[in-house]
C-alpha positions in Angstrom: 168.0 96.1 39.7 166.0 99.5 40.0 163.7 99.9 42.8 161.0 102.6 42.5 160.3 104.8 45.2 157.3 104.0 47.5 154.4 106.0 46.0 151.7 104.4 48.4 150.3 107.3 50.5 148.5 105.3 53.2 150.8 106.6 55.9 150.1 109.5 58.1 152.4 112.4 56.7 152.1 114.5 59.7 154.3 114.6 63.0 152.9 116.2 66.0 155.2 118.0 68.5 154.8 118.3 72.3 152.4 121.4 71.9 150.0 119.6 69.4 151.3 121.5 66.3 151.4 119.5 63.2 154.2 119.6 60.6 154.9 117.7 57.4 157.4 117.6 54.4 156.0 119.3 51.6 156.1 117.2 48.4 155.8 118.0 44.7 152.1 117.7 43.9 150.6 118.5 47.2 147.4 120.5 47.1 145.6 122.3 49.9 141.9 122.4 50.2 139.9 125.1 52.5 136.4 124.4 53.0 133.9 125.9 55.2 130.9 128.2 55.8 131.1 132.0 55.9 129.4 134.2 58.5 126.4 134.3 56.3 126.0 130.5 56.1 127.2 130.2 52.5 129.5 127.1 52.0 132.7 127.5 50.2 135.6 125.6 48.9 139.1 126.9 47.9 141.7 124.9 46.2 145.5 125.7 45.9 148.9 124.3 45.7 150.4 127.0 47.9 150.3 126.3 51.8 151.3 129.9 52.5 148.1 131.1 50.7 145.9 128.3 52.3 147.4 129.2 55.7 146.7 132.8 55.5 143.0 132.3 55.0 141.2 133.3 58.3 138.3 130.7 58.9 135.1 131.6 60.8 134.0 127.9 60.6 135.8 125.2 58.3 138.8 122.8 57.7 142.1 123.0 56.0 143.3 119.8 54.1 146.2 118.4 52.9 145.5 116.4 49.5 148.4 114.1 48.6 148.0 111.1 46.2 144.2 111.5 45.9 143.8 111.4 49.7 142.8 114.1 52.1 144.5 114.8 55.4 143.0 117.2 58.1 145.4 119.9 59.0 143.1 121.9 61.1 139.4 122.4 61.9 137.9 125.7 63.2 134.4 125.8 64.8 133.2 129.2 66.3 
């Protein structure tokens, strides 16, 4: 009997350390969305599959999301 791996993504993929920093195990197919408002008030959305690229985006006001299995998980929110 072969048991398929659990593909449900209803669990929280993050672990939080004692300083409040989130971490997660990257999986094949993970996407990252960066959404927000620029300094001129114009809304934007950037979609990528590279966390290094998404992490390097300097936000004025917005959020960075992990998208896994069609569900969004908030990584960080910036409000200035």
